[in-house]
Structures are given as C-alpha cells and as structure tokens.
KELO-476421 format. One record per residue (C-alpha): chain; residue in three letters; x, y, z. Coordinates in Angstrom, 2 decimals. Layout:
N
mol/type/x/y/z
A/ALA/X/Y/Z
...
//
This chain:
414
mol/type/x/y/z
A/MET/0.00/0.00/0.00
A/MET/2.81/2.38/0.89
A/PHE/4.58/1.38/-2.31
A/THR/1.49/2.31/-4.42
A/LYS/1.20/5.75/-2.78
A/SER/4.88/6.42/-3.36
A/LEU/4.54/5.36/-7.00
A/TRP/1.60/7.72/-7.65
A/THR/3.45/10.58/-5.94
A/LEU/6.45/10.08/-8.24
A/ILE/4.22/9.96/-11.33
A/VAL/2.41/13.19/-10.38
A/PHE/5.72/14.93/-9.60
A/ALA/7.17/13.81/-12.92
A/VAL/4.15/15.07/-14.85
A/LEU/4.33/18.45/-13.13
A/ARG/8.02/18.77/-13.88
A/LEU/7.59/17.99/-17.59
A/PRO/8.00/21.09/-19.78
A/SER/4.89/22.24/-21.58
A/SER/5.50/21.76/-25.25
A/ASN/2.14/23.09/-26.52
A/GLY/3.10/26.77/-26.50
A/SER/6.51/26.03/-27.95
A/LEU/4.93/23.88/-30.66
A/THR/2.42/26.56/-31.54
A/SER/5.10/29.24/-31.72
A/THR/7.27/27.05/-33.93
A/THR/4.32/26.20/-36.17
A/VAL/3.38/29.86/-36.63
A/LYS/6.97/30.75/-37.50
A/SER/7.05/27.94/-40.02
A/TYR/3.74/29.13/-41.47
A/LEU/5.02/32.68/-41.84
A/THR/8.19/31.44/-43.53
A/GLU/6.25/29.33/-46.02
A/LEU/3.88/32.23/-46.60
A/LYS/6.74/34.38/-47.82
A/THR/8.21/31.55/-49.89
A/ASN/5.26/29.82/-51.58
A/TYR/2.46/32.40/-51.47
A/ASP/2.21/35.17/-54.07
A/LYS/0.29/38.17/-52.77
A/ASN/-0.12/39.54/-56.31
A/ILE/-2.37/36.65/-57.37
A/PHE/-6.11/37.16/-57.17
A/PRO/-7.39/35.20/-54.12
A/LYS/-9.62/32.80/-56.03
A/HIS/-8.73/29.28/-57.08
A/LYS/-10.67/30.01/-60.26
A/THR/-9.54/33.46/-61.33
A/HIS/-12.89/34.31/-62.89
A/GLY/-14.75/34.00/-59.57
A/GLN/-15.95/36.81/-57.33
A/VAL/-14.37/37.75/-53.98
A/SER/-16.90/38.96/-51.42
A/VAL/-15.37/41.56/-49.10
A/MET/-17.33/42.30/-45.94
A/MET/-16.83/45.75/-44.39
A/GLY/-17.91/47.56/-41.27
A/LEU/-17.18/51.09/-40.06
A/GLN/-16.54/52.04/-36.45
A/LEU/-16.70/55.81/-36.07
A/ILE/-14.29/57.29/-33.51
A/SER/-14.67/61.06/-33.83
A/ILE/-15.67/63.96/-36.06
A/ASN/-12.64/66.23/-36.26
A/GLY/-14.39/69.01/-38.14
A/PHE/-17.04/69.97/-40.65
A/ASP/-16.38/72.90/-42.98
A/GLU/-19.84/73.97/-44.17
A/VAL/-18.46/76.62/-46.53
A/ALA/-16.20/74.19/-48.40
A/GLY/-18.47/71.17/-47.80
A/ILE/-15.73/68.96/-46.27
A/LEU/-16.25/66.44/-43.47
A/GLU/-13.19/65.20/-41.58
A/LEU/-13.51/62.16/-39.36
A/VAL/-11.51/59.38/-37.72
A/ALA/-12.75/55.81/-38.06
A/LYS/-11.74/52.17/-37.96
A/LEU/-12.61/49.76/-40.74
A/LYS/-13.29/46.06/-40.24
A/ILE/-12.61/44.26/-43.52
A/SER/-12.73/40.49/-43.96
A/TRP/-12.65/38.05/-46.87
A/THR/-11.64/34.49/-47.75
A/ASP/-8.39/33.85/-49.63
A/GLU/-8.80/30.54/-51.44
A/ASN/-5.09/30.42/-52.28
A/LEU/-4.20/30.40/-48.60
A/GLN/-6.86/27.83/-47.89
A/ARG/-5.69/25.54/-50.70
A/LEU/-1.99/25.74/-49.83
A/TYR/-2.03/25.55/-46.05
A/ALA/-5.39/24.23/-44.85
A/SER/-4.14/20.72/-44.06
A/ALA/-0.57/21.51/-42.99
A/TYR/-1.47/24.26/-40.52
A/ALA/-4.98/23.34/-39.46
A/ASP/-3.87/23.38/-35.81
A/ILE/-3.20/27.14/-35.91
A/SER/-6.29/28.94/-34.66
A/GLU/-5.11/32.29/-36.01
A/ALA/-1.92/34.14/-36.90
A/LEU/-0.96/37.82/-37.18
A/VAL/0.68/38.50/-40.51
A/PRO/2.09/41.82/-41.82
A/GLN/-0.39/43.25/-44.31
A/ASN/2.27/43.44/-47.02
A/ASP/2.64/39.65/-47.01
A/VAL/-0.91/38.85/-48.21
A/TRP/-3.28/39.99/-50.94
A/LEU/-5.39/42.97/-49.85
A/PRO/-8.55/44.35/-51.43
A/PRO/-7.83/47.85/-52.83
A/VAL/-10.46/49.58/-50.68
A/THR/-10.47/53.30/-51.49
A/VAL/-12.43/56.29/-50.19
A/TYR/-14.29/57.22/-53.37
A/ASN/-15.49/60.71/-52.37
A/SER/-12.22/61.84/-50.77
A/VAL/-11.23/65.46/-51.42
A/GLU/-7.51/64.79/-50.92
A/SER/-6.35/61.72/-52.83
A/LEU/-7.68/58.43/-54.15
A/LYS/-5.41/55.93/-52.49
A/MET/-5.85/52.59/-50.82
A/VAL/-6.53/52.57/-47.08
A/GLY/-4.07/51.00/-44.66
A/ASP/-0.43/51.35/-43.69
A/SER/2.59/49.07/-43.99
A/SER/2.79/48.83/-40.19
A/TYR/-0.64/47.17/-39.95
A/HIS/-1.17/43.42/-39.55
A/VAL/-3.93/41.13/-40.69
A/ARG/-5.41/38.27/-38.73
A/VAL/-5.37/34.96/-40.64
A/ILE/-7.06/31.62/-39.95
A/PRO/-5.05/29.24/-42.20
A/GLY/-7.48/26.35/-41.99
A/ILE/-10.22/28.23/-43.86
A/GLY/-8.18/30.98/-45.49
A/TRP/-10.17/33.67/-43.67
A/ILE/-8.48/37.09/-43.28
A/GLN/-9.49/40.06/-41.17
A/TRP/-7.95/43.48/-41.73
A/ILE/-8.63/46.43/-39.37
A/PRO/-7.06/49.61/-40.76
A/GLY/-7.61/53.04/-39.26
A/VAL/-8.60/55.92/-41.52
A/ILE/-8.58/59.71/-41.26
A/THR/-10.75/60.90/-44.12
A/LYS/-11.75/64.23/-45.62
A/THR/-14.81/63.63/-47.75
A/SER/-17.05/65.93/-49.74
A/CYS/-20.53/66.62/-48.39
A/SER/-23.39/68.53/-49.97
A/VAL/-24.53/71.17/-47.47
A/ASP/-28.16/72.28/-47.12
A/ALA/-28.15/75.32/-44.81
A/THR/-31.79/76.28/-45.33
A/TYR/-32.66/75.95/-41.64
A/PHE/-29.40/77.28/-40.19
A/PRO/-28.71/77.17/-37.22
A/PHE/-31.19/74.30/-36.74
A/ASP/-29.95/72.49/-39.84
A/LYS/-29.20/68.80/-40.27
A/GLN/-26.58/67.57/-42.73
A/VAL/-26.46/64.09/-44.25
A/CYS/-22.92/63.15/-45.28
A/ASP/-21.68/60.00/-47.01
A/ILE/-18.38/58.15/-46.76
A/THR/-18.25/55.96/-49.85
A/PHE/-15.79/53.12/-50.43
A/THR/-15.10/51.25/-53.65
A/ASN/-12.87/48.39/-54.85
A/TRP/-10.55/50.48/-57.02
A/GLY/-9.31/48.56/-60.06
A/TYR/-11.77/45.65/-59.87
A/THR/-15.19/45.27/-61.39
A/GLU/-18.23/44.15/-59.45
A/SER/-18.04/40.70/-61.05
A/GLU/-14.54/40.29/-59.58
A/MET/-15.06/41.87/-56.16
A/ASN/-18.18/42.78/-54.23
A/LEU/-18.28/45.07/-51.20
A/TYR/-21.06/44.41/-48.71
A/SER/-21.84/44.84/-45.03
A/ARG/-23.89/42.91/-42.53
A/ASP/-24.40/46.05/-40.46
A/GLU/-27.39/48.31/-40.96
A/VAL/-25.90/51.20/-38.97
A/ILE/-22.44/52.51/-38.13
A/ASP/-20.75/51.20/-34.97
A/LEU/-20.62/54.08/-32.43
A/SER/-19.22/52.20/-29.43
A/LEU/-15.99/54.25/-29.52
A/PHE/-17.50/57.53/-30.72
A/THR/-16.52/60.80/-29.00
A/GLN/-19.06/63.62/-29.24
A/ASN/-18.22/66.79/-31.16
A/GLU/-18.78/70.21/-29.54
A/GLN/-20.55/71.76/-32.53
A/TRP/-22.27/68.76/-34.12
A/SER/-24.21/65.92/-32.58
A/LEU/-24.59/62.63/-34.39
A/GLY/-28.08/61.56/-35.40
A/GLU/-29.06/58.43/-37.27
A/SER/-26.77/56.46/-39.57
A/LYS/-27.22/53.84/-42.24
A/VAL/-25.22/51.53/-44.48
A/SER/-26.05/50.83/-48.12
A/ASN/-24.33/49.22/-51.08
A/SER/-24.78/49.87/-54.78
A/SER/-23.12/49.34/-58.14
A/THR/-22.50/51.97/-60.80
A/GLY/-20.50/51.63/-63.98
A/GLY/-19.52/48.06/-63.12
A/LEU/-17.99/49.08/-59.76
A/SER/-19.15/48.04/-56.32
A/PHE/-19.77/50.83/-53.79
A/LEU/-20.42/50.69/-50.06
A/THR/-21.75/53.89/-48.49
A/PHE/-21.85/54.81/-44.81
A/SER/-24.22/57.74/-44.20
A/VAL/-24.27/59.89/-41.07
A/THR/-26.73/62.62/-40.07
A/LEU/-25.14/65.59/-38.31
A/GLU/-27.29/67.91/-36.20
A/ARG/-25.90/71.34/-35.40
A/GLN/-25.78/72.51/-31.78
A/PRO/-27.64/75.84/-32.20
A/THR/-27.13/77.54/-28.82
A/TRP/-24.03/79.59/-29.71
A/PHE/-25.54/80.81/-32.98
A/LEU/-28.83/81.72/-31.32
A/LEU/-27.19/83.78/-28.59
A/ASN/-24.58/85.47/-30.77
A/MET/-26.36/85.88/-34.12
A/VAL/-30.09/85.29/-34.28
A/LEU/-31.28/86.95/-31.06
A/PRO/-29.19/90.14/-31.55
A/ILE/-30.63/90.49/-35.07
A/ILE/-34.20/90.25/-33.72
A/LEU/-33.50/92.79/-30.97
A/ILE/-31.80/95.28/-33.28
A/GLY/-34.71/94.94/-35.71
A/LEU/-37.13/95.89/-32.93
A/LEU/-34.90/98.77/-31.83
A/THR/-35.01/100.18/-35.35
A/GLY/-38.65/101.18/-34.86
A/LEU/-37.80/103.03/-31.63
A/VAL/-36.06/105.77/-33.62
A/PHE/-39.47/107.43/-34.10
A/LEU/-39.88/107.85/-30.33
A/MET/-36.66/109.85/-29.96
A/PRO/-37.05/113.61/-29.38
A/VAL/-36.70/115.55/-32.61
A/ASP/-34.73/118.46/-31.18
A/ASP/-31.89/116.21/-29.87
A/GLY/-30.60/115.62/-33.40
A/GLU/-29.71/111.96/-32.71
A/ARG/-32.25/110.23/-34.90
A/VAL/-30.17/109.95/-38.07
A/GLY/-27.05/108.79/-36.21
A/TYR/-29.09/106.17/-34.34
A/ILE/-30.70/104.67/-37.44
A/ILE/-27.44/104.63/-39.44
A/THR/-25.77/102.76/-36.57
A/ALA/-28.54/100.16/-36.69
A/PHE/-28.09/99.84/-40.46
A/LEU/-24.33/99.24/-40.12
A/THR/-25.00/96.66/-37.39
A/PHE/-27.19/94.66/-39.76
A/ALA/-24.47/94.82/-42.42
A/PHE/-21.95/93.46/-39.89
A/PHE/-24.20/90.52/-38.94
A/LEU/-24.89/89.78/-42.60
A/ASP/-21.15/89.49/-43.23
A/MET/-20.65/87.32/-40.12
A/ILE/-23.41/84.88/-41.08
A/SER/-22.21/84.70/-44.69
A/SER/-18.76/83.59/-43.50
A/ASN/-20.35/80.55/-41.77
A/LEU/-22.48/79.41/-44.70
A/PRO/-21.74/78.03/-48.17
A/HIS/-21.81/80.64/-50.91
A/THR/-24.68/79.17/-52.86
A/SER/-28.03/80.51/-54.02
A/ASN/-29.90/77.21/-54.06
A/PRO/-30.81/76.65/-51.34
A/MET/-30.08/79.81/-49.31
A/ALA/-30.52/79.96/-45.55
A/LEU/-33.77/81.46/-44.26
A/VAL/-31.79/83.53/-41.77
A/VAL/-29.99/85.21/-44.70
A/TYR/-33.35/86.14/-46.23
A/PHE/-34.47/87.44/-42.84
A/LEU/-31.31/89.52/-42.36
A/THR/-31.58/90.91/-45.91
A/VAL/-35.16/92.02/-45.21
A/MET/-33.94/93.65/-41.97
A/VAL/-31.32/95.58/-43.94
A/TYR/-33.99/96.82/-46.37
A/LEU/-36.26/97.81/-43.47
A/SER/-33.40/99.67/-41.83
A/SER/-32.74/101.49/-45.10
A/ALA/-36.42/102.39/-45.39
A/SER/-36.45/103.55/-41.78
A/THR/-33.46/105.82/-42.49
A/VAL/-35.25/107.44/-45.45
A/VAL/-38.50/107.88/-43.49
A/THR/-36.63/109.38/-40.54
A/ILE/-34.98/112.02/-42.73
A/LEU/-38.28/112.91/-44.42
A/THR/-40.17/113.26/-41.14
A/LEU/-37.47/115.55/-39.79
A/ARG/-38.05/117.88/-42.74
A/ILE/-41.81/117.93/-42.02
A/TYR/-41.23/119.22/-38.50
A/ASP/-39.63/122.42/-39.83
A/LYS/-42.35/123.35/-42.34
A/SER/-44.37/126.47/-41.51
A/THR/-46.97/126.54/-44.29
A/GLU/-50.64/125.70/-43.98
A/VAL/-51.49/122.01/-43.68
A/PRO/-53.80/120.76/-46.47
A/LYS/-57.28/119.70/-45.40
A/TRP/-56.86/116.08/-46.51
A/LEU/-53.67/115.83/-44.46
A/LYS/-55.48/117.29/-41.44
A/VAL/-58.09/114.54/-41.75
A/VAL/-55.37/111.87/-41.90
A/VAL/-53.61/113.33/-38.83
A/ALA/-56.92/113.53/-36.96
A/ILE/-57.56/109.85/-37.68
A/ILE/-54.06/108.84/-36.56
A/LEU/-54.34/110.87/-33.35
A/ALA/-57.89/109.53/-32.71
A/ARG/-59.33/113.06/-32.59
A/TYR/-62.72/111.96/-33.89
A/CYS/-63.33/109.76/-30.89
A/CYS/-61.24/111.62/-28.32
A/PRO/-61.53/115.42/-28.78
A/LYS/-58.51/117.45/-27.71
A/LYS/-58.25/120.57/-25.57
A/GLN/-56.66/123.80/-26.85
A/LEU/-52.87/123.49/-26.38
A/SER/-49.85/125.36/-27.58
A/ASP/-47.80/124.06/-30.53
A/GLU/-45.10/122.70/-28.20
A/GLU/-47.69/121.00/-26.02
A/MET/-49.41/119.46/-29.03
A/ALA/-46.09/118.09/-30.23
A/GLY/-45.65/116.42/-26.87
A/TRP/-42.45/118.16/-25.78
A/ALA/-43.85/120.48/-23.09
A/ALA/-46.18/120.11/-20.12
A/PRO/-49.64/121.70/-20.42
A/GLU/-49.88/125.20/-18.99
A/LYS/-52.05/125.63/-15.90
A/LYS/-54.54/128.47/-16.32
A/GLU/-56.74/129.38/-13.36
A/ASP/-60.45/130.08/-13.80
A/VAL/-60.27/129.50/-17.56
A/LYS/-62.47/126.87/-19.12
A/PRO/-60.61/124.63/-21.60
A/VAL/-61.59/125.04/-25.23
A/ILE/-62.48/121.78/-26.99
A/LEU/-61.14/121.74/-30.54
A/GLY/-62.70/120.17/-33.59
A/PRO/-60.99/117.07/-35.05
A/THR/-59.10/119.03/-37.74
A/GLU/-58.58/122.32/-35.91
A/ASN/-55.19/123.73/-34.89
A/ILE/-53.16/121.06/-36.74
A/THR/-49.68/122.24/-37.72
A/TYR/-46.82/120.46/-39.49
A/ARG/-45.21/119.80/-36.15
A/LEU/-48.30/117.86/-35.18
A/VAL/-48.18/116.16/-38.59
A/GLY/-44.62/115.04/-37.81
A/LEU/-45.76/113.68/-34.44
A/ALA/-48.59/111.74/-36.10
A/LEU/-46.23/110.29/-38.67
A/ASP/-43.80/109.23/-35.93
A/ILE/-46.59/107.33/-34.19
A/LEU/-47.72/105.75/-37.44
A/PHE/-44.26/104.62/-38.55
A/PHE/-43.31/103.40/-35.07
A/VAL/-46.30/101.04/-35.01
A/LEU/-45.78/100.10/-38.67
A/PHE/-42.09/99.19/-38.39
A/ILE/-42.57/97.29/-35.14
A/LEU/-45.37/95.21/-36.71
A/ILE/-43.33/94.55/-39.87
A/ASN/-40.37/93.38/-37.77
A/LEU/-42.56/91.03/-35.75
A/VAL/-44.23/89.60/-38.85
A/CYS/-40.86/89.03/-40.59
A/THR/-39.51/87.36/-37.45
A/ILE/-42.45/84.96/-37.37
A/ILE/-42.38/84.23/-41.11
A/PHE/-38.65/83.54/-41.37
A/LEU/-37.56/82.26/-37.96
A/VAL/-40.43/80.10/-36.69
A/PRO/-39.88/77.48/-39.45
A/LEU/-36.25/77.20/-38.33
A/SER/-37.12/75.63/-34.99
A/THR/-39.27/73.01/-36.71
A/ASN/-36.65/72.39/-39.42
A/GLY/-39.29/72.57/-42.12
A/SER/-41.56/69.95/-40.60
//
C-alpha cells in the first residue's frame, strides 16, 4: 500500500516537472507558417482558385470622432476604424491541411493579398486605405483574413443650410474596390448602422441616425456609410439670431426719440451698419450658394432693407417738423384719424404742447376750449402723427418678418 502511494506521488511529480510543449509547438508552427507564406504564397495573385470567380469583401465602419465639418467648403473630416474580412482561397488551398492546428496568426499586411479599398469621395487623394505597419489576422485552416485599418478621411458633403442654425446635414463616406469590377469583387456589409461604441461627441455637431447601403454603378461596387449631423444651435442663437431680432425691434424706436436732440439719423445709421456686420458674419459661416439659401440670410436681408427704409422715413419726417406753411385739409383729416381726434376730442394746447415736448400750462379760472378734429393742426403735429404711425408700422413689420422667417427654423421645415 505504501509502495502504491509512493509510486503515484512520483508519477504526479514527474508530470508536473515535464516542460509544456504546446506553447513552444504553436510558436514554432506559426513561424514555419510565416516562412512558407513568404516563400510559396504570391500576394499579387487574385485570391480565387478560379480566377474568374468573385471575392466577397465584408466591411464595417466604427466611427471614432468627427474632427471638423467645414460647411463653406463642404468637407467632413472624421476618424474611423474599418473592419474588412474576406476568404483567400489560395491560402486555404496551400495551407489548410498543414497548418490546421493554428487557430489564427498575425501577418504583416504586405505579405498577403489585400482588397484595394479606397475612399471614393475623398477630397484629398484616391489611395488605398491602410499602412505598412498594420497586420492582418489569418485563420489558415479556412483561409479567412481580417484586416482592421484606421482611416482619417476628408470627404465631400453637400450642405443644405436652409434651416441654419437648426440644420441637419447628411454626409456619405463611400468606399469602392478600385481597379476591380463588381463581377470580380463585391463590397457588402452585414451592419445596418455605423458602430458608435468608440464615438466621441463633437462640440458643434451631434450625431443623429446612420445607415449603411451598397450599390453598383459603372460596373464598380460601392459601399456607403451615411451619417446625419445635427448642429448645436445655442451659440448661434445667442450670438447671431437673437441680436438680429432685438436690433430689428430697436429700429422702430427711432421714431420715439425727441426731434430736437438731433440723434435720430445717427441712431438709425448705426442700426443699419450693425445689420451689415451681422450679414457678413453669417455669410462667413455658410456656403456661398443661391440654391438653397438659408432662411436667416433672407431674414437679415429684409432687416437691412427695413433699416434702409427707416433711415429714409426718418430724414423725411425731420423735414416735415420744420415746415411752416398751412397744412392741407386732406392731411389734417389723416392726422386727426391717426391721433384719434374723432373719438377723443382734444383741448386747446400750444404748438409745443401738441407736439408732446412740453407740459400743459395751468390756467386758473379759464375753461378749456375743446377743438374740432381738424382744428389747430400744424406740421409739427403732422410730424408727431407720422412718428406714431411709422413706429407702429415698423414694429409690426419686424414682428411679422420674425415669425415668417424664424419660426420654421425651430421646426426644421416639418
């Protein structure tokens, strides 16, 4: 009994002391596989046993970040990682039986055939993705290869700034198999959307929906990854849109300024130059195109025209105040209607009091004289009536334009 226990102890000790040969065998096998790969495999040969067959290349896109979006030039710059896989029948035929025990091997990308995947709508250069420092993952038993290159792309994007700053832009990143026809190589994806597991949010643009689609044009296979970018509007609202609305409303206040101060023309010209400044600032952030043009540009252009009209009206009303001739009867009727004299009769006041620039004089034991609707109307009172009329008119026009042009922005046309 003691002899049996001692025997089992020695056997267990011997087994534990034996060197593990599995890792060493695997390492040696992989080295042998890599050596034969360089010797017997030709990476320039199309990866089909029958050269007229089609290679199906599966692709996926993992978006990492949006580095920038130039709306004026229509260029989207992003960082992404591609997942590309295919089956190389030459590898499978040569090494399937000899190296079936290798689960997978990392091989330099320059040692195997690679699909010439190219960013089709790049604005820089049409060159194949990847770098010589990258590796591919190979399963020799089935000839399956996975290639994960990183890409930094600058692609063209058609910009629709109609609803700026609440606009949404749909941009495509299109890949093609440069140099091969669709019958020789087909690009496809099992994904319906872009992988966003590593995505870092951009400060100016938020990422909406995405989709993946493939197509063929002119005998070439195309795989398109589409992203919807939604602008963060807060900065533009606070620094562009709201100041324009406020300055537009302030333009009408010029008619409430005292005439004798001589500041009316300077005030309205300052407002006009402010609109011109904002028009230039907004234009620098939008593409220079007429179709479509941003609603906010139309709105700002209308504000410039209104400011111009307000400048002209201000100068003309100032000239009316200084006229000393008799007021025509028809004009007296118009002024009486504007000042509501037909429904609210006025007391006898001096010219300065009627113009609103002096306090009524207090006369003891004198009964006030009630005037007729068109009595005692001078050009100074005509100027006051016109100021009231144009103040109300310009304020209403500004409010209507604000509603017509800016309300659709918040709904983005829906």
